C-alpha positions in Angstrom: -8.4 16.2 13.8 -11.9 16.8 15.6 -14.3 18.6 13.0 -17.8 18.4 12.3 -18.5 17.0 8.6 -20.3 20.5 7.8 -17.1 22.5 8.7 -15.2 19.9 6.3 -17.7 20.4 3.6 -17.0 24.2 3.7 -13.3 24.1 3.8 -13.4 21.8 0.7 -16.0 23.7 -1.1 -18.4 20.5 -1.1 -22.3 20.2 -0.8 -23.5 18.6 2.5 -26.2 16.2 2.5 -27.5 13.8 5.4 -26.7 13.8 9.0 -23.7 16.0 10.5 -21.2 14.0 12.4 -18.0 14.4 13.9 -14.8 13.5 12.3 -11.5 12.5 14.2 -9.7 10.6 11.6 -9.6 10.3 7.6 -9.2 7.1 5.2 -9.1 6.4 1.7 -8.9 2.5 2.4 -11.7 0.8 3.1 -9.8 -2.0 5.1 -8.4 0.8 7.2 -11.7 1.7 8.7 -11.3 -0.4 12.1 -12.4 2.2 14.0 -15.6 3.3 12.2 -17.0 6.0 14.5 -15.4 9.2 13.9 -13.9 8.0 10.5 -14.2 9.9 7.5 -14.1 7.7 4.1 -13.0 9.6 1.1 -14.4 7.4 -2.0 -11.5 7.8 -4.8 -12.0 6.4 -8.0 -8.8 4.4 -9.1 -7.7 2.2 -12.1 -8.9 -0.7 -11.1 -11.2 0.2 -8.1 -13.9 2.6 -7.1 -14.2 3.5 -3.4 -17.8 4.3 -4.1 -18.5 0.5 -3.9 -17.4 0.4 -0.3 -19.7 2.8 0.8 -22.6 0.4 1.8 -20.3 -2.2 3.7 -18.7 0.4 5.5 -21.8 2.0 6.6 -23.0 -1.2 8.0 -19.7 -1.6 9.8 -20.5 1.8 11.3 -18.7 4.6 9.3 -21.1 7.6 9.0 -18.9 10.3 7.3 -18.3 10.2 3.5 -16.7 12.5 0.9 -17.8 11.4 -2.8 -17.5 12.3 -6.1 -20.2 10.2 -7.8 -23.6 9.6 -7.6 -24.8 8.1 -4.3 -28.4 7.9 -3.0 -28.2 9.3 0.4 -31.6 7.9 1.2 -30.3 4.5 1.8 -27.8 6.0 4.5 -30.1 8.0 6.9 -27.4 8.2 9.8 -24.4 9.4 7.4 -23.5 12.5 6.2 -21.9 13.2 2.7 -19.8 15.7 1.3 -20.5 16.0 -2.7 -17.4 17.4 -4.7 -16.3 17.4 -8.2 -13.0 15.5 -7.5 -12.6 13.2 -4.2 -8.8 13.7 -4.5 -9.0 17.3 -4.9 -11.4 17.6 -1.9 -8.8 15.5 0.4 -5.7 17.8 -0.7 -8.2 21.1 0.1 -8.9 19.4 3.5 -5.2 18.8 4.2 -4.4 22.6 3.1 -6.8 23.8 5.7 -5.5 21.3 8.4 -2.1 22.5 7.5 -2.6 26.0 9.0 -3.2 24.4 12.4 0.4 23.1 12.7 1.9 25.7 15.4 5.6 24.3 14.7 7.8 24.0 11.6 6.8 22.0 8.8 9.8 20.3 6.9 9.3 18.9 3.7 11.6 16.1 2.0 12.0 15.0 -1.4 14.3 13.6 -4.1 15.1 10.6 -5.8 16.7 8.1 -3.2 17.2 8.5 0.6 14.1 10.6 1.3 12.4 8.2 3.7 15.7 7.3 5.3 16.7 11.0 6.1 13.0 11.4 7.2 13.5 8.5 9.6 16.9 9.5 11.0 15.6 13.0 11.6 13.3 11.5 13.9 15.8 9.2 15.5 18.0 12.3 16.0 15.4 14.3 17.5 16.3 15.4 21.0 14.2 14.4 24.0 11.3 16.3 25.0 10.6 17.8 21.3 7.3 16.8 20.0 8.0 15.5 16.4 5.7 13.9 13.8 6.9 12.2 10.3 4.7 10.9 7.6 4.4 7.0 8.2 6.3 4.7 5.8 6.1 6.1 2.3 3.0 8.2 2.6 4.5 10.7 0.1 1.9 10.7 -2.8 -0.8 12.8 -4.0 -3.0 10.8 -1.5 -0.6 10.0 0.9 0.8 13.6 1.7 -2.5 14.8 2.7 -3.4 11.7 4.7 -0.1 12.2 6.2 -0.7 16.1 7.5 -4.2 15.1 8.5 -2.8 12.8 11.1 -0.8 15.7 12.7 -2.2 17.1 16.1 -1.2 20.7 15.4 1.0 21.1 18.2 4.2 19.3 17.0 7.3 21.4 17.1 8.6 19.4 14.1 6.4 17.9 11.1 8.3 15.9 8.8 6.5 15.5 5.4 8.1 13.2 2.6 6.7 13.8 -0.8 7.3 12.2 -3.9 6.3 12.3 -7.7 6.2 10.0 -10.5 5.2 12.6 -13.4 5.0 16.4 -14.6 2.4 18.6 -12.6 2.1 16.5 -9.5 4.4 18.7 -7.1 2.6 22.0 -7.5 -0.5 20.0 -6.0 1.7 18.7 -2.9 3.0 22.3 -2.7 -0.2 24.0 -2.0 -1.2 21.4 0.6 2.5 21.2 2.6 3.8 24.8 2.0 7.0 24.1 3.8 9.2 26.1 6.1 12.2 24.2 5.5 12.7 22.1 2.3 15.3 18.9 2.1 16.0 17.5 -1.3 18.3 14.4 -1.2 19.6 13.8 -4.9 18.6 13.3 -8.3 18.5 9.6 -9.3 16.9 7.2 -12.2 13.7 6.4 -10.0 10.2 7.6 -12.1 12.7 9.0 -14.8 10.2 7.2 -17.5 7.5 10.2 -17.3 10.4 12.8 -17.8 12.5 13.9 -20.6 15.4 14.6 -18.6 16.8 14.2 -15.2 17.0 18.0 -15.2 13.2 18.2 -16.0 12.6 15.8 -13.0 14.6 17.9 -10.6 12.8 21.2 -11.6 9.6 19.4 -10.8 11.1 18.4 -7.3 12.1 21.8 -6.8 8.6 22.9 -7.3 7.9 21.8 -3.8 9.8 24.9 -2.3 8.2 27.7 -4.3 7.4 29.6 -1.1 10.1 27.9 1.3 12.5 30.1 3.1 15.1 28.0 3.7 16.3 24.8 1.3 18.8 22.3 2.3 20.2 20.4 -0.6 22.9 18.1 -1.4 25.9 19.6 -2.7 27.4 16.1 -3.8 24.7 15.8 -6.5 25.9 18.1 -9.6 22.6 18.8 -10.8 21.2 20.0 -7.4 24.6 22.1 -7.2 23.7 23.9 -10.3 19.9 24.1 -10.1 18.9 24.9 -6.7 20.8 28.2 -6.5 19.9 29.3 -10.1 16.4 28.5 -9.1 16.2 30.3 -5.7 19.1 32.7 -5.3 17.0 34.9 -2.8 16.5 32.0 -0.2 18.3 30.9 2.4 20.2 27.7 0.9 22.3 25.4 2.7 24.3 23.1 0.5 25.4 19.9 2.6 28.8 18.3 1.8 28.8 15.0 3.7 32.6 14.8 3.2 33.0 17.8 5.2 30.6 17.0 8.1 31.6 15.6 11.4 29.8 12.1 11.1 32.0 10.6 13.8 30.1 7.7 15.6 27.9 6.9 12.5 27.9 3.3 12.2 27.2 3.4 8.4 30.2 3.9 6.1 28.5 4.4 2.8 28.1 7.2 1.0 24.4 7.2 0.9 24.0 6.9 4.5 26.7 9.4 5.2 24.6 12.0 2.9 21.2 11.1 4.5 23.0 11.6 8.2 24.5 15.0 7.2 21.3 16.2 5.8 19.5 15.1 9.1 22.1 16.6 11.2 22.1 20.1 9.0 18.2 20.3 10.0 18.6 20.5 13.6 21.5 23.0 13.2 19.6 25.3 10.9 16.8 25.2 13.6 19.0 26.2 16.2 18.8 22.8 18.3 21.9 21.9 20.6 24.2 20.2 18.1 26.4 18.6 20.4 23.2 16.7 21.9 21.8 15.8 18.3 25.3 14.8 17.2 25.6 12.3 20.1 22.7 10.2 18.5 24.6 9.5 15.5 25.9 6.3 17.1 22.5 4.8 17.9 21.0 5.5 14.5 19.4 2.2 13.2 18.9 0.7 9.9 15.5 1.9 8.4 12.8 -0.6 8.1 10.9 1.4 5.2 8.8 -1.6 4.8 6.6 -4.2 6.9 8.1 -7.4 6.7 6.3 -10.5 6.9 8.3 -13.8 7.9 7.6 -17.3 8.7 7.7 -18.1 12.4 8.1 -20.9 14.6 5.4 -23.5 15.1 3.3 -22.5 12.3 3.3 -18.3 13.1 3.7 -15.8 11.2 5.7 -12.6 12.2 5.0 -9.1 11.1 8.3 -7.2 11.9 8.0 -3.5 12.2 10.6 -3.0 14.7 12.4 0.6 15.1 9.2 2.4 13.9 7.2 2.9 17.0 4.8 5.6 17.0 0.8 5.6 17.4 0.1 6.4 13.6 2.5 3.4 12.3 1.2 0.9 15.0 -2.5 1.6 13.4 -1.1 0.7 9.8 0.8 -2.1 11.1 -2.2 -3.6 13.0 -4.3 -3.5 9.8 -1.6 -5.4 8.0 -1.4 -7.9 10.6 -5.5 -8.5 10.3 -5.1 -8.8 6.5 -2.5 -11.5 6.9 -3.6 -13.4 10.0 -5.9 -15.7 8.4 -7.4 -18.1 11.3 -4.5 -17.3 13.4 -4.8 -15.6 16.8 -3.4 -12.2 16.8 -0.4 -11.3 19.1 1.3 -8.1 19.6 4.8 -7.3 21.0 5.0 -3.9 21.8 7.3 -1.6 23.5 6.8 1.8 25.2 6.2 4.5 22.6 8.5 7.3 22.8 8.2 10.8 22.1 4.6 10.8 20.8 3.7 14.0 22.6 0.7 12.7 24.1 0.2 12.2 27.6 0.8 8.5 28.6 -3.0 8.0 29.6 -4.2 9.0 26.4 -1.6 7.3 24.4 -1.9 4.0 25.8 -5.9 4.4 25.8 -5.6 5.0 22.0 -3.5 1.8 22.0 -6.1 -0.1 23.6 -8.6 1.2 21.3 -6.5 0.0 18.2 -6.0 -3.3 19.7 -9.6 -3.9 20.2 -10.6 -2.7 16.8 -8.1 -5.0 15.2 -9.3 -8.0 17.3 -5.9 -8.4 19.0 -6.4 -11.1 21.9 -3.1 -11.2 23.4 -0.6 -8.3 24.1 3.1 -8.5 25.4 4.3 -5.2 26.3 7.7 -4.3 27.3 8.9 -0.9 28.9 8.2 1.2 32.2 5.3 3.4 30.7 3.3 0.3 29.1 3.5 -1.5 32.3 2.4 1.4 34.1 -1.0 1.6 31.8 -1.4 -2.2 32.0 -5.1 -1.6 33.0 -5.8 0.1 30.0 -5.9 -3.3 28.0 -8.8 -5.4 27.8 -7.4 -8.6 26.7 -4.9 -11.3 27.5 -1.8 -9.5 28.8 1.6 -9.6 30.3 4.6 -7.0 30.5 8.0 -7.0 31.1 10.3 -4.1 31.9 13.0 -4.7 29.6 13.5 -6.9 26.2 16.3 -8.9 28.3 13.6 -10.0 31.0 11.2 -11.1 28.3 14.0 -13.1 26.6 15.0 -14.7 29.8 11.7 -15.9 30.5 10.1 -16.6 27.2 8.9 -20.3 26.1 8.8 -20.4 22.5 6.5 -23.5 22.7 3.7 -21.1 23.5 4.1 -19.2 20.3 2.0 -21.6 18.0 -0.2 -20.9 15.1 -0.2 -17.0 15.9 0.2 -14.0 14.0 2.6 -11.9 15.9 3.3 -8.4 15.4 6.6 -7.0 16.6 6.7 -3.1 17.2 9.4 -1.7 19.1 11.2 1.3 19.7 14.9 1.2 18.7 16.3 1.1 22.1 14.5 -2.0 22.8 16.3 -4.2 20.3 13.4 -6.0 19.1 15.6 -7.6 16.7 16.6 -9.9 19.3 13.0 -11.1 19.8 12.6 -11.2 15.8 15.5 -14.1 16.0 13.9 -16.1 18.5 10.6 -16.5 16.6 11.7 -16.8 13.2 11.5 -20.4 11.7 14.7 -20.2 9.6 18.0 -18.6 10.6 19.8 -19.1 7.1 21.5 -16.1 6.4 20.3 -15.9 2.6 16.9 -14.8 2.1 14.6 -14.3 -0.8 13.1 -10.8 -0.2 9.5 -10.5 -2.0 8.2 -7.4 -2.5 4.5 -7.5 -2.4 4.0 -3.5 -3.5 5.8 -4.3 -6.7 3.6 -7.3 -7.2 0.8 -5.1 -6.8 2.1 -2.8 -9.6 2.6 -5.5 -11.8 -1.0 -6.6 -11.3 -2.4 -3.2 -11.9 -0.3 -2.9 -15.3 -1.6 -6.0 -16.4 -5.1 -4.9 -15.5 -4.8 -1.4 -17.5 -4.5 -3.6 -20.6 -7.8 -5.4 -20.1 -11.3 -4.2 -21.1 -13.6 -3.2 -18.7 -15.2 -6.0 -16.6 -12.3 -8.4 -17.5 -11.4 -10.9 -14.8 -8.1 -12.3 -13.8 -7.0 -15.5 -12.7 -3.5 -15.7 -11.2 -1.1 -18.4 -11.0 0.3 -19.3 -7.6 1.3 -22.8 -8.3 4.6 -23.8 -7.4 4.4 -22.0 -4.3 3.8 -18.6 -6.3 6.8 -19.4 -8.7 9.1 -19.7 -5.9 7.9 -16.5 -4.0 5.4 -18.3 -1.6 2.0 -19.1 -1.7 -0.2 -17.9 1.3 1.5 -14.5 1.5 0.8 -13.9 -2.3 -2.5 -15.4 -2.6 -3.7 -13.2 0.3 -2.4 -10.0 -1.1 -4.3 -11.4 -4.5 -7.5 -11.9 -2.5 -7.4 -8.3 -1.0 -6.7 -7.0 -4.3 -9.9 -8.1 -5.9 -8.7 -11.0 -8.1 -11.4 -13.3 -9.2 -9.5 -16.8 -9.2 -6.5 -18.5 -8.0 -4.9 -21.4 -10.0 -2.4 -24.0 -8.3 -1.0 -27.1 -9.8 -1.9 -29.7 -7.4 -4.6 -30.1 -4.8 -2.4 -30.1 -1.7 -1.3 -26.3 -2.8 -5.2 -25.4 -2.6 -5.5 -27.3 0.7 -2.8 -25.4 2.2 -4.3 -22.2 1.1 -7.8 -23.1 2.2 -6.3 -23.8 5.6 -4.5 -20.7 5.8 -7.9 -18.8 5.3 -8.1 -18.0 1.6 -11.8 -18.1 0.6 -11.8 -17.0 -3.1 -12.2 -19.8 -5.9 -9.2 -21.8 -6.3 -9.0 -24.2 -9.5 -6.5 -27.1 -9.6 -4.9 -27.4 -12.9 -3.5 -30.9 -12.3 -6.3 -32.8 -10.7 -6.2 -36.6 -10.4 -8.9 -38.8 -9.2 -6.9 -39.4 -6.1 -7.5 -36.2 -4.8 -11.2 -35.6 -5.7 -12.6 -36.4 -2.4 -9.8 -34.0 -0.7 -11.0 -31.3 -3.3 -14.5 -31.2 -2.3 -13.7 -31.5 1.2 -11.9 -27.7 0.6 -14.1 -26.4 -2.2 -11.5 -26.9 -4.7 -12.5 -26.8 -8.2 -10.9 -29.1 -10.9 -9.6 -28.8 -14.5 -11.2 -31.3 -16.4 -9.3 -32.4 -19.4 -10.7 -35.9 -20.5 -13.8 -38.0 -20.6 -12.2 -40.2 -17.8 -11.4 -37.1 -15.3 -14.9 -36.0 -15.9 -16.8 -39.5 -15.3 -14.3 -40.0 -12.1 -15.0 -36.3 -10.7 -18.6 -36.9 -11.5 -18.8 -39.9 -9.3 -17.1 -38.7 -6.7 -19.4 -35.6 -6.6 -22.5 -37.9 -6.4 -20.9 -39.8 -3.8 -20.4 -37.0 -1.7 -24.0 -35.7 -2.2 -22.7 -32.6 -3.7 -24.9 -30.6 -6.6 -24.4 -27.8 -8.9 -20.3 -28.3 -8.4 -18.1 -25.9 -10.7 -15.7 -27.5 -13.0 -13.2 -25.9 -15.7 -12.9 -27.4 -19.1 -9.5 -27.8 -20.9 -9.4 -27.5 -24.6 -6.2 -28.8 -26.5 -5.6 -26.4 -29.3 -2.0 -27.2 -30.1 -0.3 -27.6 -26.9 -0.7 -31.2 -27.0 -0.3 -31.7 -23.1 -3.6 -32.0 -21.8 -7.2 -31.2 -22.9 -10.4 -32.1 -25.1 -9.9 -31.7 -29.1 -12.2 -30.9 -31.9 -13.5 -34.4 -32.1 -14.1 -34.7 -28.3 -16.6 -31.8 -28.1 -20.0 -33.1 -29.2 -19.2 -36.4 -26.9 -18.2 -33.8 -24.1 -21.5 -32.1 -24.4 -23.6 -35.1 -24.4 -21.9 -36.4 -21.4 -22.4 -33.0 -19.4 -26.1 -33.1 -20.3 -26.1 -36.4 -18.2 -24.4 -35.0 -15.3 -26.7 -32.3 -13.6 -24.7 -32.3 -10.6 -21.8 -30.2 -12.4 -21.6 -27.0 -14.4 -19.3 -25.4 -16.5 -17.4 -22.2 -15.0 -14.8 -21.8 -17.2 -13.5 -23.0 -20.5 -9.6 -22.6 -21.4 -6.6 -23.6 -23.4 -2.8 -22.9 -23.1 -1.1 -20.8 -26.0 2.3 -22.9 -26.7 4.2 -20.0 -28.1 2.3 -16.4 -27.0 5.8 -14.9 -26.0 7.5 -15.5 -29.6 6.7 -13.4 -32.7 7.9 -16.5 -35.0 4.9 -18.3 -33.4 2.4 -15.5 -34.1 0.5 -17.1 -36.8 0.4 -20.8 -35.0 -1.1 -18.5 -31.9 -3.5 -16.7 -34.0 -4.6 -20.5 -35.1 -5.1 -21.7 -31.5 -7.3 -18.9 -30.8 -9.4 -19.4 -33.9 -9.8 -22.8 -32.8 -10.6 -22.2 -29.3 -13.0 -19.9 -30.3 -14.9 -22.0 -32.4 -14.8 -25.1 -29.9 -15.7 -22.9 -27.0 -18.8 -21.5 -28.7 -19.8 -24.8 -29.2 -19.8 -25.5 -25.6 -21.4 -22.1 -24.4 -24.1 -22.8 -27.1 -24.8 -25.8 -25.6 -25.6 -24.4 -22.0 -27.1 -21.1 -22.9 -28.5 -21.2 -19.2 -25.2 -20.7 -17.5 -22.5 -17.6 -17.7 -19.3 -19.4 -18.9 -16.1 -17.6 -18.5 -13.8 -18.3 -21.1 -9.8 -17.5 -21.0 -7.0 -17.9 -23.2 -4.2 -15.1 -22.8 -1.4 -15.9 -20.4 0.8 -12.8 -19.3 2.6 -12.7 -23.0 -0.8 -12.8 -24.5 -2.4 -10.0 -22.3 0.4 -7.9 -23.8 0.6 -9.4 -27.4 -2.7 -10.7 -28.1 -5.6 -8.3 -26.7 -8.0 -10.0 -29.1 -7.8 -13.0 -27.1 -8.8 -11.8 -23.9 -12.7 -13.1 -24.0 -14.0 -12.9 -20.2 -10.8 -13.4 -18.4 -7.0 -13.7 -18.5 -4.4 -15.8 -16.8 -1.8 -13.7 -15.2 1.5 -15.8 -14.4 4.9 -14.8 -14.7 4.1 -11.3 -15.3 3.0 -10.9 -12.0 6.2 -11.7 -10.4 7.9 -8.9 -12.8 8.9 -10.6 -16.0 7.7 -9.5 -19.4 8.5 -10.4 -23.0 7.2 -7.2 -24.4 7.4 -4.4 -22.1 9.8 -5.2 -19.2 10.2 -1.4 -18.5 6.5 -1.3 -17.3 7.4 -3.9 -14.5 8.9 -3.8 -11.1 11.2 -6.6 -9.9 9.3 -8.8 -7.2 12.0 -10.8 -5.9 15.5 -10.4 -4.6 17.9 -13.2 -3.6 20.3 -11.7 -0.7 22.8 -13.1 1.3 25.8 -11.7 3.5 29.6 -11.8 3.6 30.8 -14.3 6.5 34.5 -13.9 6.0 37.0 -11.9 3.6 40.2 -13.6 2.8 43.4 -12.1 0.9 44.6 -14.8 -1.8 48.0 -14.4 -2.8 49.4 -14.9 -6.4 49.7 -18.8 -7.3 47.0 -19.9 -5.0 43.6 -21.3 -6.0 40.1 -21.1 -4.6 37.5 -23.8 -4.4 36.9 -27.3 -5.2 38.8 -28.5 -8.3 41.1 -25.5 -8.0 39.3 -23.6 -10.8 39.5 -20.2 -9.1 43.1 -19.6 -10.1 44.7 -16.4 -8.7 47.2 -15.7 -11.6 48.5 -12.2 -11.8 47.8 -10.0 -8.9 46.6 -11.0 -5.3 42.7 -11.2 -4.8 40.5 -10.4 -2.1 37.5 -13.0 -1.7 34.4 -12.9 0.2 32.5 -16.1 1.5 28.9 -16.1 1.1 26.7 -18.7 2.7 24.7 -19.7 -0.7 25.3 -22.7 -2.6 23.6 -25.0 -5.2 21.6 -26.6 -2.4 19.8 -23.1 -2.3 19.1 -22.9 -5.7 22.6 -21.3 -7.0 22.9 -23.1 -10.1 26.5 -24.5 -10.3 26.9 -23.5 -13.8 27.3 -20.1 -12.8 30.8 -20.5 -11.2 34.1 -19.2 -12.2 32.9 -15.9 -13.1 30.0 -16.7 -15.2 27.7 -14.7 -12.6 28.2 -11.7 -10.4 26.8 -10.9 -7.1 26.1 -6.9 -6.5 28.1 -5.8 -3.6 27.8 -2.1 -2.3 26.7 -1.6 -5.9 29.7 -3.1 -7.6 29.9 -6.4 -9.5 31.8 -9.0 -7.7 32.2 -12.1 -9.8 31.9 -15.9 -8.4 35.4 -17.3 -8.4 35.9 -21.1 -8.4 33.2 -23.6 -8.2 30.2 -23.0 -6.4 29.8 -25.4 -3.2 26.6 -26.9 -1.8 26.2 -24.6 0.9 28.8 -21.6 0.0 30.3 -20.0 -2.8 33.3 -17.3 -3.0 33.4 -13.8 -5.0 36.1 -11.7 -5.9 35.6 -8.2 -4.2 39.1 -7.1 -4.9 38.9 -3.2 -5.4 35.4 -3.2 -3.5 34.9 -1.5 0.1 33.4 -4.3 1.4 33.3 -5.9 4.9 31.9 -8.9 7.1 28.4 -8.5 7.3 27.7 -6.7 4.3 24.5 -7.8 2.1 25.3 -9.0 -1.3 22.6 -9.5 -4.1 22.6 -12.8 -6.1 19.5 -11.6 -8.1 17.6 -8.5 -7.7 18.6 -4.8 -8.4 21.5 -4.7 -10.6 21.6 -8.2 -11.1 18.1 -9.1 -12.8 17.0 -12.8 -12.8 16.2 -12.5 -16.4 20.1 -12.1 -17.1 20.8 -14.8 -15.0 18.5 -17.0 -17.1 20.1 -15.7 -20.3 23.5 -16.9 -18.9 22.4 -20.4 -17.9 20.4 -20.7 -21.3 16.8 -21.4 -19.6 13.9 -19.1 -18.5 13.3 -17.2 -15.2 10.6 -19.6 -14.2 13.3 -22.4 -13.5 15.5 -20.0 -11.3 12.6 -18.9 -9.4 11.0 -22.2 -8.7 14.3 -23.7 -8.0 15.0 -21.5 -4.7 15.2 -24.2 -1.8 12.7 -24.1 0.6 15.2 -23.6 3.1 15.8 -20.1 1.9 13.9 -17.8 4.1 11.1 -15.9 2.4 10.6 -12.0 3.6 7.6 -10.2 2.5 7.6 -6.5 2.3 5.1 -4.0 2.1 5.0 -0.1 2.6 
């Protein structure tokens, strides 16, 4: 876009104040303002954050255009312009609706429960040469994401594909007024977001509101609900029912039903639009799996790898670079980038824009691969080198040159950047633990929604974030405004500091041998005894520190660590003789907050904590001392014990004892089938010959995960089942150290297929029930040799 802020004010019906300026891009995320000149920031009030709080730092950064719906003293920002409105989200949507009129090509809207992002991406992959196509980046499909997507278009696209999603009633009407699609695609109706609808039919009707004025609707005839509702709702439209079983999908490399449906809908779109189908259909063979999320992985030599291959366009590059900046810490940033195909921009303008993004995000090194980027080497003002092909890069690469860097891989599908990923990733074990950071943010916000206004959160990242990883989780929590992190031992805190985490870190098992190290890295100790207090005080004095924070642990019934009732007066006396220290927080641990049978005991703990902590707070009135009792279960079950702060642990990672339905699973342990065998009746499988083939031949699959990876051997012999292509496949025989075998009889499975050990369809809580343990033990028991992959939309 390229509009004056005064014109935007008129478009959205807002009141303009301040200095007019030209707007070229729009954001609602203060972290995505790395190109401040020309950026319009829309200040939105969220459940946990208020965008108006970021106006001042954004102004200092150079942003000069704002849409606001709250009180702002514009006199403090003399060079900026403001559009005042009643509702910033509604204003953003009205702006996008105005901008929609400038798109000269066909606007295609995609909705559905599953498959909409894949269908969108495959439409882009099948796009004929020379056709300018825009598609909304990643999963920008919400009430905010959809208008932001439209505002990214240039207007001269021949096809603009917009993904639209909903989670509750009334949302789709708003999106329809913005998008006004020329062609609609609805993929299917599944279970996603069903919690806010009484029936699947009600949800389907809500999704179909997107096509209230759409002349042509493509829908999945294999979905019985859509097969009934679409013709009944829109009998006067051009309706195209897609039956994947009757479509010519010859060459599609993915045999599963969902992929066939997605590909059939993508092909049908081009047929409806009158393109040469022989040319479009030829692209089926080269369709690539869609990386719907950014993936963060450990790399060689202390590097971090952000993998966003097969999604190479200027809009998604900006998003990926912002994510690279957010996870880089102290590491130097390197971009490995291929030619950007089918951008619709002239190459000079395209690569000048890329160079601007690199500079804004502090990228110090560019490795360009492809003929076009090589031709425009002069546009880049950083350390740079270029290769005509991926093969040339791989032949000449010296892996030792990549050390302690944060590296973004961003390549078009024809460049096969997965080959580069394989040589830069630290672990090549087939088994991986996928950690969904977006789901973790959802869980954090759920627990925040239960807190009183102003309540702080201490997040537990001990034991490598309950097995999910430490830095990656801590970095996300820091960005989400969490107040404190808690680790078990000092070395965990040291690793976070060295990775660039700056927020307060509490060490829960602080011992005197680590006190000097803790001071060096500004870590804050839990103090639980007179001896630990005196030892830390001596260390503080020896290092010349003053006014150093400590966290007092009270024992109210757990009987693990902490001061008891008779210790409080001597503790107060001792603290008054140590001016170098001050109490930052006081806390205790609840022993049974997750079980109703212990509720009276828990209430007794809370009452005792209140009594003892009141005495400590009264003794030091000059300090604002925070108090915290509630853990994850306590937040849900004992809101009266919130005090000033809560400690969020297992709930952050997707486990609840009270309202599991409100949380999303964070971790999925996955592997792949490496070999398939046909085992006849009478033979056995595995060590000890416990896998007996008795009644009929069995088809087995060998999976490279064993008890050395954290798969408990007590799950052997059918006690647990993996998920293979949506079906349960029980473990057959004994689990080995590095492998196990599963029974895939009757399942359409092939070597190389993904299997889910726990995750969707196989919850870790159910595995814990089978083993008679708790999810904590399973999650923290996943071996470090299992590669962690962090995903984010």
